[in-house]
KOLROLUM-89041 format. One line per field, with one value per residue: residue in one letter; x, y, z of N, C-alpha, C in turn. Coordinates in nm, 2 decimals. Layout:
residu: c(a,...)
n_u: c(X,...)
n_v: c(Y,...)
n_w: c(Z,...)
ca_u: c(X,...)
ca_v: c(Y,...)
ca_w: c(Z,...)
c_u: c(X,...)
c_v: c(Y,...)
c_w: c(Z,...)
***
This chain:
residu: c(x,x,x,x,x,x,x,x,x,x,x,x,x,x,x,x,x,x,x,x,x,x,x,x,x,x,x,x,x,x,x,x,x,x,x,x,x,x,x,x,x,x,x,x,x,x,x,x,x,x,x,x,x,x,x,x,x,x,x,x,x,x,x,x,x,x,x,x,x,x,x,x,x,x,x,x,x,x,x,x,x,x,x,x,x,x,x,x,x,x,x,x,x,x,x,x,x,x,x,x,x,x,x,x,x,x,x,x,x,x,x,x,x,x,x,x,x,x,x,x,x,x,x,x,x,x,x,x,x,x,x,x,x,x,x,x,x,x,x,x,x,x,x,x,x,x,x,x,x,x,x,x,x,x,x,x,x,x,x,x,x,x,x,x,x,x,x,x,x,x,x,x,x,x,x,x,x,x,x,x,x,x,x,x,x,x,x,x,x,x,x,x,x,x,x,x,x,x,x,x,x,x,x,x,x,x,x,x,x,x,x,x,x,x,x,x,x,x,x,x,x,x,x,x,x,x,x,x,x,x,x,x,x,x,x,x,x,x,x,x,x,x,x,x,x,x,x,x,x,x,x,x,x,x,x,x,x,x,x,x,x,x,x,x,x,x,x,x,x,x,x,x,x,x,x,x,x,x,x,x,x,x,x,x,x,x,x,x,x,x,x,x,x,x,x,x,x,x,x,x)
n_u: c(12.86,12.62,12.27,12.05,11.77,11.72,11.84,11.70,11.44,11.49,11.54,11.29,11.13,11.24,11.19,10.92,10.90,11.02,10.83,10.63,10.75,10.80,10.55,10.45,10.62,10.52,10.26,10.32,10.44,10.22,10.05,10.22,10.22,9.96,9.96,10.17,10.05,9.83,9.98,10.13,9.93,9.82,10.03,10.08,9.86,9.90,10.15,10.08,9.89,10.05,10.23,10.05,9.97,10.22,10.26,10.04,10.11,10.29,10.15,10.06,9.82,9.74,9.89,9.78,9.65,9.62,9.80,10.02,10.17,10.45,10.75,10.78,10.52,10.43,10.56,10.47,10.25,10.06,10.22,10.38,10.63,10.62,10.66,10.52,10.52,10.47,10.44,10.46,10.40,10.38,10.13,10.19,10.47,10.77,10.90,11.17,11.40,11.23,11.04,11.22,11.41,11.26,11.22,11.48,11.55,11.37,11.48,11.73,11.63,11.51,11.73,11.87,12.04,11.88,11.62,11.67,11.56,11.47,11.52,11.32,11.06,10.87,10.84,10.75,10.49,10.34,10.20,10.07,10.05,9.97,10.03,10.27,10.43,10.28,10.31,10.59,10.63,10.47,10.60,10.77,10.85,10.72,10.47,10.18,9.97,9.79,9.69,9.66,9.57,9.57,9.39,9.21,9.07,9.00,9.01,9.26,9.23,9.03,9.15,9.37,9.23,9.11,9.35,9.47,9.28,9.31,9.58,9.56,9.38,9.51,9.74,9.63,9.52,9.74,9.90,10.12,10.44,10.54,10.53,10.64,10.67,10.75,10.84,10.86,11.01,10.94,11.18,11.27,11.19,11.38,11.48,11.39,11.36,11.39,11.26,11.24,11.01,10.91,10.59,10.42,10.47,10.33,10.53,10.70,10.97,11.05,10.90,10.79,10.96,10.96,10.69,10.36,10.11,9.86,9.66,9.48,9.14,8.85,8.53,8.19,8.28,8.23,8.28,8.55,8.74,8.66,8.71,8.98,9.07,8.99,9.14,9.40,9.38,9.30,9.54,9.72,9.59,9.62,9.90,9.96,9.81,9.93,10.18,10.11,10.02,10.26,10.41,10.27,10.33,10.61,10.63,10.53,10.72,10.96,10.89,10.86,11.13,11.25,11.13,11.21,11.48,11.47,11.37,11.58,11.79,11.68,11.69,11.97,12.04,11.90,12.03,12.29,12.23,12.14,12.37,12.51,12.34,12.37,12.63,12.64,12.47,12.62,12.84,12.72,12.63,12.88,12.99,12.82,12.88,13.15,13.10,12.97,13.18,13.37,13.23,13.21,13.48,13.53,13.39,13.52)
n_v: c(5.13,5.15,5.20,4.94,4.94,5.21,5.29,5.13,5.24,5.50,5.44,5.34,5.56,5.74,5.60,5.63,5.90,5.92,5.79,5.98,6.21,6.10,6.06,6.32,6.43,6.29,6.40,6.67,6.65,6.57,6.79,6.98,6.93,7.00,7.28,7.37,7.33,7.52,7.76,7.76,7.77,8.02,8.19,8.27,8.43,8.64,8.74,8.84,9.03,9.20,9.29,9.42,9.64,9.76,9.85,10.02,10.21,10.39,10.59,10.93,11.02,10.87,10.95,11.11,10.95,10.83,10.62,10.67,10.86,11.05,11.09,11.36,11.46,11.37,11.48,11.69,11.58,11.43,11.19,11.12,11.01,10.75,10.40,10.13,9.78,9.46,9.14,8.82,8.55,8.22,8.00,7.78,7.60,7.41,7.41,7.44,7.70,7.88,8.09,8.23,8.34,8.53,8.72,8.79,8.91,9.13,9.28,9.34,9.49,9.72,9.85,9.92,10.13,10.23,10.26,10.37,10.38,10.43,10.22,10.21,10.17,10.36,10.47,10.27,10.07,9.77,9.50,9.21,8.86,8.54,8.34,8.29,8.51,8.71,8.64,8.68,8.95,9.08,9.10,9.30,9.66,9.76,9.91,9.74,9.74,9.58,9.25,8.90,8.56,8.28,8.08,8.21,8.38,8.20,8.17,8.22,8.38,8.56,8.67,8.80,8.99,9.15,9.25,9.39,9.59,9.73,9.82,9.97,10.17,10.30,10.40,10.57,10.76,10.89,10.79,10.65,10.66,10.47,10.12,9.80,9.45,9.16,8.84,8.48,8.36,8.11,7.91,7.65,7.31,7.25,7.49,7.80,8.14,8.43,8.74,9.10,9.34,9.64,9.76,9.98,10.33,10.29,10.27,10.48,10.49,10.54,10.76,11.00,10.93,10.81,10.86,10.83,10.99,10.89,10.62,10.45,10.38,10.43,10.33,10.34,10.69,10.82,10.65,10.62,10.68,10.51,10.26,10.26,10.29,10.05,9.87,9.92,9.86,9.60,9.50,9.52,9.34,9.11,9.08,9.04,8.81,8.62,8.61,8.49,8.24,8.15,8.14,7.95,7.71,7.71,7.68,7.42,7.27,7.34,7.23,6.96,6.89,6.95,6.77,6.53,6.54,6.53,6.28,6.12,6.19,6.08,5.81,5.77,5.82,5.62,5.40,5.44,5.43,5.17,5.03,5.10,4.98,4.71,4.67,4.72,4.52,4.29,4.33,4.29,4.02,3.90,3.96,3.81,3.55,3.54,3.55,3.30,3.12,3.19,3.11,2.84,2.76,2.82,2.63,2.40)
n_w: c(-0.34,-0.60,-0.55,-0.64,-0.67,-0.68,-0.92,-1.10,-1.07,-1.17,-1.44,-1.52,-1.48,-1.67,-1.90,-1.92,-1.95,-2.20,-2.36,-2.36,-2.48,-2.73,-2.82,-2.82,-3.02,-3.25,-3.26,-3.30,-3.55,-3.70,-3.68,-3.79,-4.07,-4.14,-4.07,-4.23,-4.48,-4.46,-4.44,-4.68,-4.87,-4.82,-4.86,-5.13,-5.18,-4.99,-5.08,-5.33,-5.27,-5.12,-5.32,-5.49,-5.32,-5.29,-5.55,-5.58,-5.39,-5.51,-5.62,-5.63,-5.55,-5.33,-5.12,-4.93,-4.76,-4.42,-4.36,-4.49,-4.37,-4.30,-4.11,-4.06,-4.05,-3.82,-3.61,-3.45,-3.33,-3.07,-2.86,-3.07,-3.08,-3.01,-3.07,-3.22,-3.16,-3.27,-3.14,-3.22,-3.06,-2.90,-2.77,-2.62,-2.47,-2.47,-2.72,-2.78,-2.84,-2.96,-2.88,-2.72,-2.90,-3.03,-2.82,-2.77,-3.01,-3.00,-2.79,-2.91,-3.12,-3.01,-2.91,-3.12,-3.35,-3.54,-3.43,-3.18,-2.92,-2.57,-2.28,-2.09,-2.16,-2.20,-2.45,-2.62,-2.75,-2.70,-2.89,-2.85,-2.93,-2.82,-2.54,-2.42,-2.49,-2.36,-2.09,-2.06,-2.11,-1.92,-1.69,-1.73,-1.78,-2.00,-2.21,-2.26,-2.51,-2.64,-2.59,-2.64,-2.63,-2.85,-2.81,-2.66,-2.82,-3.02,-3.30,-3.54,-3.76,-3.68,-3.46,-3.58,-3.73,-3.52,-3.40,-3.61,-3.65,-3.41,-3.43,-3.67,-3.60,-3.38,-3.51,-3.70,-3.53,-3.44,-3.24,-3.26,-3.44,-3.61,-3.69,-3.61,-3.68,-3.51,-3.55,-3.60,-3.89,-4.12,-4.24,-4.30,-4.21,-4.03,-3.96,-3.81,-3.82,-3.63,-3.71,-3.78,-3.91,-4.07,-4.09,-4.09,-4.13,-4.46,-4.74,-4.65,-4.66,-4.92,-5.00,-5.22,-5.43,-5.76,-5.81,-5.94,-6.13,-6.16,-6.28,-6.16,-6.13,-5.95,-5.90,-5.78,-5.76,-5.52,-5.32,-5.31,-5.11,-4.90,-5.01,-5.07,-4.81,-4.70,-4.85,-4.76,-4.49,-4.49,-4.60,-4.38,-4.21,-4.36,-4.37,-4.09,-4.04,-4.21,-4.09,-3.85,-3.93,-4.03,-3.80,-3.66,-3.81,-3.79,-3.51,-3.46,-3.60,-3.46,-3.21,-3.28,-3.34,-3.10,-2.93,-3.05,-3.01,-2.73,-2.69,-2.80,-2.63,-2.39,-2.45,-2.47,-2.21,-2.07,-2.17,-2.06,-1.78,-1.77,-1.82,-1.59,-1.40,-1.46,-1.41,-1.13,-1.04,-1.12,-0.96,-0.71,-0.73,-0.75,-0.50,-0.34,-0.43,-0.34,-0.06,-0.02,-0.10,0.09,0.32,0.28,0.29,0.55,0.69,0.63)
ca_u: c(12.79,12.49,12.15,11.99,11.63,11.72,11.87,11.58,11.34,11.52,11.52,11.15,11.08,11.29,11.12,10.78,10.92,11.05,10.71,10.56,10.82,10.78,10.41,10.45,10.68,10.43,10.15,10.37,10.46,10.09,10.01,10.31,10.17,9.84,10.00,10.24,9.95,9.76,10.08,10.17,9.81,9.79,10.15,10.06,9.77,9.97,10.25,10.01,9.83,10.17,10.28,9.95,9.98,10.34,10.23,9.95,10.17,10.37,10.06,10.06,9.68,9.72,9.98,9.70,9.60,9.70,9.90,10.14,10.22,10.59,10.80,10.76,10.38,10.39,10.65,10.39,10.14,10.07,10.28,10.44,10.76,10.59,10.68,10.44,10.59,10.38,10.51,10.39,10.46,10.30,10.05,10.25,10.61,10.83,10.94,11.31,11.43,11.14,11.00,11.33,11.47,11.18,11.25,11.62,11.54,11.30,11.58,11.82,11.57,11.48,11.86,11.94,12.06,11.76,11.51,11.72,11.46,11.52,11.48,11.22,10.93,10.77,10.83,10.71,10.36,10.35,10.08,10.12,9.97,10.03,10.04,10.41,10.47,10.22,10.37,10.72,10.63,10.39,10.70,10.86,10.78,10.67,10.32,10.11,9.85,9.70,9.75,9.55,9.61,9.50,9.27,9.12,8.99,8.94,9.04,9.37,9.18,8.96,9.25,9.44,9.14,9.10,9.48,9.49,9.20,9.37,9.70,9.52,9.31,9.61,9.83,9.56,9.50,9.87,9.95,10.25,10.49,10.58,10.49,10.72,10.62,10.86,10.79,10.95,10.99,10.96,11.28,11.25,11.15,11.49,11.52,11.30,11.44,11.32,11.28,11.16,10.98,10.83,10.47,10.36,10.38,10.35,10.60,10.76,11.11,11.08,10.80,10.84,11.03,10.89,10.55,10.28,10.00,9.73,9.67,9.38,9.01,8.76,8.39,8.16,8.39,8.20,8.33,8.69,8.82,8.63,8.77,9.13,9.09,8.97,9.25,9.52,9.35,9.31,9.68,9.77,9.54,9.68,10.04,9.96,9.75,10.03,10.29,10.06,10.02,10.40,10.45,10.21,10.41,10.74,10.62,10.52,10.85,11.05,10.85,10.89,11.27,11.28,11.08,11.29,11.61,11.45,11.36,11.71,11.86,11.63,11.74,12.11,12.04,11.85,12.15,12.39,12.18,12.13,12.51,12.54,12.26,12.43,12.76,12.61,12.41,12.73,12.92,12.64,12.64,13.02,13.00,12.74,12.96,13.26,13.05,12.95,13.31,13.43,13.16,13.24,13.61,13.53,13.34,13.63)
ca_v: c(5.06,5.22,5.13,4.88,4.98,5.35,5.29,5.07,5.34,5.61,5.39,5.33,5.70,5.80,5.53,5.69,6.03,5.90,5.76,6.11,6.29,6.04,6.09,6.47,6.44,6.25,6.49,6.79,6.62,6.57,6.93,7.05,6.91,7.08,7.42,7.40,7.34,7.64,7.86,7.77,7.81,8.17,8.27,8.33,8.55,8.74,8.80,8.91,9.15,9.29,9.34,9.52,9.76,9.83,9.91,10.13,10.31,10.48,10.69,11.05,11.04,10.80,10.99,11.18,10.85,10.83,10.51,10.71,10.97,11.04,11.13,11.50,11.49,11.32,11.54,11.77,11.50,11.37,11.06,11.09,10.94,10.61,10.30,10.00,9.66,9.34,9.02,8.70,8.44,8.10,7.98,7.67,7.59,7.28,7.42,7.49,7.85,7.94,8.22,8.31,8.41,8.65,8.81,8.84,9.01,9.25,9.36,9.39,9.59,9.85,9.91,9.94,10.27,10.28,10.30,10.46,10.39,10.40,10.09,10.22,10.13,10.47,10.50,10.15,10.01,9.63,9.43,9.07,8.75,8.43,8.34,8.30,8.65,8.79,8.60,8.73,9.10,9.13,9.12,9.42,9.79,9.80,9.93,9.64,9.81,9.47,9.12,8.80,8.43,8.22,8.00,8.30,8.42,8.08,8.17,8.31,8.48,8.66,8.74,8.90,9.10,9.24,9.31,9.48,9.70,9.81,9.88,10.08,10.29,10.37,10.47,10.68,10.86,10.95,10.73,10.59,10.71,10.36,9.99,9.69,9.32,9.06,8.70,8.37,8.32,7.97,7.89,7.51,7.23,7.25,7.63,7.91,8.26,8.55,8.86,9.22,9.41,9.76,9.75,10.11,10.37,10.23,10.35,10.60,10.49,10.59,10.86,11.11,10.88,10.73,10.88,10.84,11.08,10.82,10.48,10.38,10.44,10.37,10.36,10.48,10.78,10.87,10.54,10.60,10.69,10.39,10.15,10.27,10.26,9.90,9.80,9.93,9.79,9.45,9.47,9.50,9.22,9.00,9.07,8.98,8.67,8.53,8.59,8.40,8.11,8.11,8.11,7.82,7.61,7.71,7.63,7.27,7.22,7.35,7.13,6.83,6.88,6.95,6.64,6.43,6.55,6.48,6.13,6.06,6.20,5.99,5.68,5.76,5.82,5.49,5.31,5.47,5.38,5.03,4.98,5.11,4.88,4.58,4.66,4.71,4.39,4.20,4.34,4.23,3.88,3.86,3.96,3.69,3.43,3.54,3.51,3.16,3.05,3.21,3.03,2.70,2.74,2.83,2.50,2.30)
ca_w: c(-0.45,-0.64,-0.51,-0.76,-0.68,-0.72,-1.06,-1.17,-1.06,-1.26,-1.57,-1.54,-1.49,-1.80,-2.01,-1.93,-2.01,-2.34,-2.43,-2.37,-2.58,-2.86,-2.86,-2.86,-3.15,-3.35,-3.26,-3.36,-3.69,-3.77,-3.69,-3.88,-4.21,-4.15,-4.06,-4.35,-4.59,-4.45,-4.46,-4.82,-4.95,-4.80,-4.89,-5.26,-5.17,-4.91,-5.17,-5.44,-5.20,-5.09,-5.45,-5.53,-5.23,-5.32,-5.68,-5.55,-5.31,-5.59,-5.68,-5.55,-5.50,-5.21,-5.01,-4.83,-4.66,-4.29,-4.35,-4.56,-4.30,-4.28,-3.97,-4.04,-4.02,-3.68,-3.51,-3.36,-3.28,-2.93,-2.86,-3.20,-3.07,-2.98,-3.17,-3.19,-3.19,-3.26,-3.10,-3.26,-2.99,-2.90,-2.64,-2.55,-2.47,-2.52,-2.86,-2.79,-2.83,-3.06,-2.83,-2.67,-3.01,-3.05,-2.71,-2.79,-3.12,-2.95,-2.72,-3.00,-3.21,-2.94,-2.88,-3.25,-3.39,-3.63,-3.35,-3.08,-2.81,-2.44,-2.23,-1.99,-2.21,-2.22,-2.60,-2.69,-2.73,-2.74,-2.93,-2.83,-2.95,-2.76,-2.39,-2.38,-2.50,-2.25,-1.96,-2.05,-2.10,-1.81,-1.59,-1.77,-1.77,-2.13,-2.22,-2.34,-2.56,-2.68,-2.56,-2.64,-2.67,-2.97,-2.76,-2.60,-2.93,-3.09,-3.44,-3.57,-3.85,-3.60,-3.38,-3.67,-3.76,-3.41,-3.38,-3.72,-3.63,-3.31,-3.49,-3.77,-3.53,-3.30,-3.60,-3.76,-3.42,-3.41,-3.11,-3.30,-3.56,-3.69,-3.63,-3.65,-3.64,-3.48,-3.56,-3.65,-4.03,-4.15,-4.34,-4.33,-4.09,-3.93,-3.92,-3.80,-3.79,-3.58,-3.80,-3.76,-4.03,-4.05,-4.17,-4.10,-4.24,-4.59,-4.84,-4.60,-4.69,-5.06,-5.04,-5.31,-5.54,-5.86,-5.79,-6.06,-6.10,-6.17,-6.32,-6.10,-6.14,-5.86,-5.93,-5.79,-5.71,-5.39,-5.23,-5.33,-4.98,-4.82,-5.08,-5.04,-4.67,-4.68,-4.91,-4.68,-4.36,-4.52,-4.62,-4.25,-4.16,-4.43,-4.32,-3.96,-4.05,-4.26,-3.99,-3.75,-3.99,-4.04,-3.67,-3.62,-3.87,-3.72,-3.37,-3.46,-3.65,-3.35,-3.11,-3.33,-3.33,-2.96,-2.87,-3.11,-2.93,-2.59,-2.70,-2.82,-2.50,-2.29,-2.49,-2.43,-2.06,-2.03,-2.20,-1.96,-1.65,-1.78,-1.80,-1.44,-1.33,-1.49,-1.33,-0.99,-1.02,-1.13,-0.84,-0.60,-0.75,-0.72,-0.35,-0.29,-0.45,-0.25,0.07,-0.02,-0.10,0.23,0.42,0.26,0.34,0.70,0.74,0.61)
c_u: c(12.65,12.38,12.07,11.85,11.62,11.74,11.76,11.47,11.36,11.50,11.38,11.09,11.12,11.22,10.98,10.79,10.94,10.92,10.63,10.62,10.80,10.64,10.39,10.51,10.59,10.31,10.20,10.39,10.33,10.04,10.09,10.26,10.05,9.87,10.08,10.15,9.88,9.85,10.11,10.05,9.79,9.91,10.13,9.97,9.83,10.07,10.18,9.95,9.94,10.22,10.18,9.96,10.11,10.33,10.14,10.02,10.26,10.28,10.05,9.92,9.66,9.81,9.91,9.64,9.68,9.81,10.03,10.21,10.37,10.63,10.77,10.62,10.34,10.47,10.58,10.27,10.17,10.12,10.34,10.57,10.74,10.61,10.60,10.52,10.49,10.47,10.42,10.45,10.36,10.22,10.12,10.40,10.66,10.86,11.08,11.32,11.34,11.10,11.12,11.40,11.39,11.21,11.39,11.62,11.47,11.40,11.68,11.76,11.55,11.61,11.93,11.95,11.94,11.65,11.55,11.62,11.53,11.47,11.38,11.09,10.83,10.75,10.79,10.58,10.37,10.21,10.12,10.02,10.04,10.06,10.18,10.47,10.41,10.28,10.51,10.72,10.55,10.49,10.79,10.78,10.72,10.52,10.26,9.97,9.75,9.77,9.64,9.62,9.53,9.37,9.17,9.02,8.92,8.98,9.16,9.33,9.11,9.05,9.33,9.36,9.13,9.23,9.50,9.41,9.26,9.49,9.66,9.47,9.42,9.70,9.76,9.54,9.63,9.93,10.09,10.30,10.53,10.54,10.58,10.65,10.74,10.80,10.89,10.92,11.02,11.05,11.27,11.21,11.26,11.53,11.41,11.37,11.36,11.36,11.19,11.14,10.89,10.71,10.39,10.47,10.42,10.43,10.68,10.91,11.14,10.97,10.86,10.92,10.94,10.74,10.48,10.16,9.87,9.75,9.56,9.25,8.91,8.62,8.30,8.26,8.36,8.25,8.48,8.77,8.79,8.70,8.92,9.16,9.08,9.09,9.37,9.50,9.36,9.45,9.75,9.72,9.60,9.82,10.04,9.91,9.86,10.14,10.24,10.06,10.17,10.45,10.40,10.29,10.55,10.74,10.62,10.65,10.95,11.02,10.88,11.04,11.31,11.24,11.16,11.43,11.59,11.44,11.49,11.79,11.81,11.68,11.88,12.12,12.00,11.97,12.26,12.35,12.17,12.27,12.55,12.47,12.32,12.56,12.74,12.55,12.52,12.82,12.85,12.65,12.78,13.04,12.93,12.82,13.08,13.22,13.03,13.08,13.38,13.36,13.19,13.38,13.62,13.48,13.44,13.74)
c_v: c(5.13,5.13,5.08,4.93,5.13,5.37,5.24,5.17,5.46,5.56,5.38,5.47,5.76,5.73,5.59,5.83,6.02,5.87,5.89,6.19,6.24,6.07,6.23,6.50,6.41,6.34,6.62,6.77,6.62,6.71,7.01,7.04,7.00,7.23,7.46,7.42,7.48,7.76,7.88,7.81,7.97,8.25,8.34,8.45,8.67,8.82,8.89,9.04,9.25,9.36,9.45,9.65,9.83,9.91,10.04,10.25,10.41,10.59,10.81,11.07,10.97,10.85,11.08,11.08,10.85,10.73,10.55,10.83,10.95,11.09,11.28,11.54,11.45,11.40,11.62,11.70,11.45,11.23,11.02,11.01,10.79,10.52,10.18,9.88,9.54,9.22,8.90,8.58,8.32,8.09,7.87,7.67,7.46,7.29,7.48,7.64,7.93,8.08,8.30,8.39,8.54,8.76,8.87,8.94,9.14,9.34,9.42,9.51,9.73,9.92,9.94,10.09,10.33,10.33,10.40,10.49,10.37,10.27,10.09,10.18,10.24,10.51,10.38,10.10,9.87,9.58,9.28,8.97,8.63,8.44,8.35,8.44,8.74,8.77,8.67,8.88,9.16,9.16,9.24,9.54,9.84,9.81,9.83,9.70,9.70,9.34,9.01,8.67,8.38,8.15,8.09,8.36,8.31,8.07,8.26,8.42,8.60,8.74,8.84,9.02,9.20,9.32,9.42,9.61,9.79,9.88,10.00,10.20,10.37,10.45,10.59,10.80,10.92,10.90,10.67,10.65,10.59,10.23,9.88,9.56,9.23,8.92,8.60,8.34,8.18,7.95,7.75,7.44,7.24,7.39,7.73,8.03,8.37,8.67,8.97,9.29,9.52,9.75,9.89,10.22,10.31,10.32,10.47,10.61,10.55,10.69,10.97,11.06,10.80,10.74,10.89,10.92,11.01,10.68,10.40,10.45,10.36,10.42,10.28,10.57,10.82,10.77,10.52,10.59,10.56,10.27,10.15,10.24,10.11,9.82,9.80,9.86,9.64,9.41,9.44,9.37,9.10,8.97,9.00,8.84,8.58,8.51,8.49,8.26,8.06,8.07,7.98,7.70,7.60,7.65,7.48,7.21,7.22,7.25,6.99,6.80,6.87,6.82,6.52,6.43,6.50,6.33,6.06,6.07,6.11,5.85,5.66,5.75,5.68,5.38,5.32,5.41,5.23,4.96,4.99,5.01,4.74,4.56,4.65,4.57,4.28,4.20,4.28,4.08,3.83,3.86,3.84,3.56,3.42,3.50,3.36,3.08,3.07,3.13,2.88,2.67,2.74,2.70,2.39,2.32)
c_w: c(-0.48,-0.59,-0.63,-0.78,-0.73,-0.87,-1.15,-1.18,-1.16,-1.41,-1.61,-1.56,-1.63,-1.92,-2.03,-1.99,-2.16,-2.42,-2.46,-2.48,-2.72,-2.91,-2.90,-2.99,-3.26,-3.37,-3.33,-3.51,-3.77,-3.78,-3.78,-4.03,-4.23,-4.16,-4.18,-4.47,-4.58,-4.48,-4.61,-4.91,-4.94,-4.85,-5.03,-5.26,-5.10,-5.00,-5.27,-5.39,-5.17,-5.21,-5.50,-5.45,-5.26,-5.45,-5.66,-5.48,-5.38,-5.65,-5.58,-5.49,-5.36,-5.09,-4.91,-4.73,-4.54,-4.29,-4.42,-4.49,-4.27,-4.14,-3.95,-4.00,-3.88,-3.57,-3.41,-3.30,-3.14,-2.94,-2.99,-3.19,-3.04,-3.10,-3.13,-3.24,-3.17,-3.24,-3.13,-3.18,-2.99,-2.77,-2.56,-2.56,-2.53,-2.67,-2.87,-2.76,-2.92,-3.00,-2.78,-2.78,-3.04,-2.94,-2.72,-2.90,-3.08,-2.88,-2.81,-3.09,-3.14,-2.91,-3.01,-3.27,-3.47,-3.54,-3.24,-2.97,-2.67,-2.39,-2.12,-2.03,-2.24,-2.37,-2.68,-2.65,-2.78,-2.78,-2.94,-2.86,-2.89,-2.61,-2.35,-2.38,-2.39,-2.12,-1.95,-2.03,-1.99,-1.69,-1.62,-1.76,-1.90,-2.13,-2.31,-2.39,-2.61,-2.65,-2.56,-2.69,-2.78,-2.92,-2.70,-2.70,-3.01,-3.23,-3.48,-3.67,-3.78,-3.52,-3.46,-3.71,-3.65,-3.39,-3.49,-3.70,-3.52,-3.36,-3.58,-3.70,-3.45,-3.39,-3.66,-3.65,-3.37,-3.28,-3.14,-3.43,-3.66,-3.61,-3.69,-3.61,-3.62,-3.47,-3.61,-3.80,-4.05,-4.27,-4.39,-4.20,-3.99,-3.89,-3.92,-3.75,-3.75,-3.67,-3.76,-3.89,-4.00,-4.14,-4.18,-4.06,-4.37,-4.68,-4.79,-4.63,-4.83,-5.10,-5.12,-5.43,-5.63,-5.84,-5.93,-6.03,-6.11,-6.20,-6.26,-6.10,-6.05,-5.88,-5.83,-5.71,-5.56,-5.28,-5.24,-5.20,-4.90,-4.88,-5.05,-4.90,-4.64,-4.74,-4.82,-4.54,-4.38,-4.54,-4.48,-4.19,-4.23,-4.39,-4.19,-3.96,-4.10,-4.16,-3.88,-3.80,-4.00,-3.91,-3.62,-3.68,-3.81,-3.58,-3.37,-3.51,-3.54,-3.24,-3.15,-3.31,-3.18,-2.89,-2.93,-3.03,-2.79,-2.59,-2.72,-2.69,-2.39,-2.32,-2.45,-2.28,-2.01,-2.06,-2.09,-1.82,-1.65,-1.76,-1.65,-1.36,-1.34,-1.41,-1.18,-0.95,-1.02,-1.01,-0.72,-0.61,-0.71,-0.57,-0.29,-0.31,-0.36,-0.10,0.08,-0.02,0.04,0.33,0.41,0.31,0.49,0.76,0.74,0.72)
***
C-alpha cells in the first residue's frame, strides 16, 4: 500500500513547483511584449540599412575596401583559412531547446561541404555572446576569440558595438577569410528557428557582377574613406544588434512556452497523485472498517 504521507508530500512539492513555473511564465510573457516591441521597431531600420549596403556594394569604387576581399586575396595571408563564427546564445536557461538548436546548427555548419572545416577547432574562431554559449564551448577545443555575457556588459547595444569592432578588426587584419553568424530567428511566438548567415566578406558571392562605375558622391572628398569605413562597420554592428534583439524576443517566447508546458505537466501529475492518494486512503479506511467488523464478530 502506498505511503499516504509520502504521496501528500509529493503533491505539496509539485504544487509549489507549479506556482513557480506559472509565475515564470507570466514574467516571460511580460518581457516578451517588451522585447517584441524593441525587435519590431529596429527591424525596419536594419532592413533599410541592409538594402542600402547591398545597393552600395554594386559599385566598383568600393571593392578596394577590406570588407570586400574575396577568397583569392586572402590565400596568401596569415591564418587566411580561418573562419569566424558568431554564436548568439542566452545568459539563462529554462527556455526549452532554444540554445541546443544553436549548438546543433553549429556542428552541422562546420561539417557542411560549403565550409569543409575539420573538427579540431584550429580553423575556427568563435565569437560568443551569452553565458550558456560560453559554458558550452569552454569545454570544447575551439578557439574562443571573444566571449561575453549580456549582464557582464550591461547593454546589448554596447555589447554589439564591442563585438562588431572585434570582428571588423580581425577581418581587416586577415585573421579570417569569412564570418558567419548563428542565431535564433524569431518566426512567431510558437516558433524560433536557428539559422546561419554569412556577413563577411560583403558581396563576395557576386563580386564582379552588375558593377556600376559610380552613382555616389561623398563630400568632403578627403573623408570619403572614413565615411565608407564607418558605413560598413555600422552595418556589421546593426546586423549583430538586430540578431541579439531577435534572440531576446525568441528566448522569452521559448521560455514562456516551456514554463506553460511545465505548469500543465505539473497539473497532470498532481491529478494523478491525487487519484493515487484517494485510492490509498480509501483502502486504508476499508481495512479499518474490516478490523472493526472482525473485532465485533469476535466479541459475539
